[in-house]
FIVODO-663714 format. One line per 5 residues: their letters; for each residue x, y, z of N, C-alpha, C, O, CB. Coordinates in steps of 0.2 Angstrom, whole numbers. Glycine has a CB too. Layout:
N
a> X,Y,Z,X,Y,Z,X,Y,Z,X,Y,Z,X,Y,Z ~ ...;
REM end
This chain:
52
makqs> -28,-243,-255,-34,-244,-259,-40,-245,-255,-45,-242,-256,-33,-250,-264 ~ -40,-249,-250,-46,-250,-245,-47,-243,-241,-53,-242,-240,-45,-256,-240 ~ -42,-239,-239,-44,-233,-235,-47,-228,-240,-51,-225,-237,-37,-231,-233 ~ -45,-228,-246,-48,-223,-251,-55,-226,-252,-60,-221,-251,-44,-223,-258 ~ -57,-232,-253,-64,-234,-253,-68,-233,-247,-74,-231,-247,-64,-242,-255;
lvrdf> -65,-233,-241,-68,-232,-235,-70,-225,-234,-76,-223,-232,-64,-234,-228 ~ -66,-221,-236,-67,-213,-235,-72,-212,-241,-77,-208,-239,-60,-209,-237 ~ -72,-214,-247,-77,-213,-252,-84,-215,-250,-89,-211,-250,-75,-217,-258 ~ -84,-221,-247,-90,-224,-244,-93,-220,-239,-99,-219,-239,-89,-231,-241 ~ -89,-217,-235,-91,-213,-229,-94,-206,-232,-100,-204,-229,-85,-212,-224;
iafvr> -91,-203,-237,-94,-197,-239,-100,-198,-243,-104,-194,-242,-89,-194,-244 ~ -100,-204,-246,-107,-206,-250,-112,-207,-245,-118,-204,-245,-106,-212,-254 ~ -111,-210,-239,-116,-211,-234,-118,-205,-231,-124,-204,-229,-114,-216,-229 ~ -114,-200,-230,-115,-194,-226,-120,-190,-231,-125,-187,-229,-109,-189,-224 ~ -118,-190,-237,-122,-186,-242,-129,-189,-243,-134,-185,-243,-119,-186,-249;
hekkw> -129,-196,-244,-136,-199,-245,-141,-198,-239,-147,-197,-240,-135,-206,-247 ~ -138,-199,-233,-142,-200,-227,-142,-193,-223,-145,-193,-218,-139,-205,-222 ~ -139,-188,-226,-139,-181,-223,-137,-182,-215,-140,-179,-211,-147,-178,-223 ~ -132,-185,-214,-129,-186,-207,-123,-181,-207,-117,-184,-206,-127,-193,-205 ~ -124,-175,-208,-117,-170,-208,-115,-170,-201,-109,-168,-200,-119,-163,-210;
wlvpl> -118,-171,-196,-116,-171,-189,-110,-176,-188,-106,-175,-183,-121,-171,-184 ~ -110,-181,-192,-104,-186,-191,-97,-183,-193,-92,-185,-191,-106,-192,-196 ~ -97,-179,-198,-91,-176,-200,-87,-173,-195,-81,-175,-194,-92,-170,-206 ~ -89,-167,-191,-85,-165,-185,-83,-170,-180,-78,-170,-177,-88,-159,-182 ~ -88,-174,-179,-87,-180,-174,-81,-184,-176,-76,-185,-172,-93,-184,-172;
laill> -81,-187,-182,-75,-191,-184,-69,-186,-185,-64,-189,-183,-77,-193,-191 ~ -69,-180,-186,-63,-176,-187,-60,-175,-180,-54,-176,-179,-66,-169,-190 ~ -64,-174,-175,-62,-173,-168,-59,-180,-165,-53,-179,-162,-68,-171,-163 ~ -62,-186,-167,-59,-192,-165,-52,-193,-168,-48,-195,-165,-64,-198,-167 ~ -52,-192,-174,-45,-192,-178,-40,-188,-175,-34,-190,-174,-46,-191,-185;
lvgvl> -42,-181,-174,-37,-177,-171,-35,-179,-164,-29,-179,-162,-40,-170,-170 ~ -39,-182,-160,-37,-184,-153,-33,-190,-154,-28,-191,-150,-44,-186,-148 ~ -34,-195,-159,-30,-200,-160,-23,-199,-162,-18,-202,-160,-34,-205,-165 ~ -23,-194,-166,-16,-192,-168,-12,-188,-163,-6,-189,-162,-16,-187,-175 ~ -16,-184,-159,-13,-181,-153,-10,-186,-148,-5,-186,-146,-17,-177,-149;
ivfaq> -14,-192,-147,-11,-197,-142,-5,-200,-145,0,-202,-141,-17,-202,-141 ~ -5,-202,-152,1,-205,-154,6,-201,-154,12,-203,-153,0,-208,-162 ~ 6,-195,-155,11,-189,-155,14,-189,-149,20,-188,-148,8,-183,-158 ~ 9,-188,-143,11,-187,-136,16,-193,-134,20,-192,-130,5,-187,-132 ~ 14,-199,-137,18,-205,-134,25,-206,-136,30,-209,-133,14,-212,-136;
sspla> 26,-202,-142,33,-203,-146,36,-197,-147,41,-196,-151,32,-207,-153 ~ 35,-192,-142,38,-185,-143,41,-183,-137,39,-184,-132,32,-180,-145 ~ 47,-179,-138,50,-176,-133,45,-170,-129,47,-168,-124,56,-173,-135 ~ 40,-168,-133,35,-163,-131,30,-166,-126,25,-163,-125,32,-160,-136 ~ 30,-173,-125,25,-176,-121,23,-173,-115,17,-171,-114,26,-183,-120;
pfiyp> 28,-171,-111,25,-168,-104,22,-161,-105,18,-159,-100,31,-167,-99 ~ 22,-158,-111,18,-152,-112,11,-154,-115,7,-150,-115,23,-147,-117 ~ 10,-160,-118,4,-161,-121,-1,-165,-116,-7,-165,-116,5,-165,-126 ~ 2,-169,-111,-1,-172,-106,-7,-168,-102,-13,-170,-101,3,-175,-101 ~ -5,-162,-101,-11,-158,-97,-17,-157,-102,-22,-155,-99,-8,-151,-95;
ff> -17,-158,-108,-23,-157,-112,-28,-164,-110,-34,-164,-112,-22,-156,-120 ~ -25,-169,-107,-29,-175,-106,-30,-175,-98,-34,-179,-96,-26,-181,-108;
REM end
């Protein structure tokens, strides 16, 4: 429930303040975070490490 509220608040903030440049920045940060978590627990880790 808290995550949904956080996402909803973020979307409302972006719309109200016209800070659309935050959306791709947050998406890239989330993508890198998921990639790091995946790289730590995957047998494909040796193939992912060259990206960093």
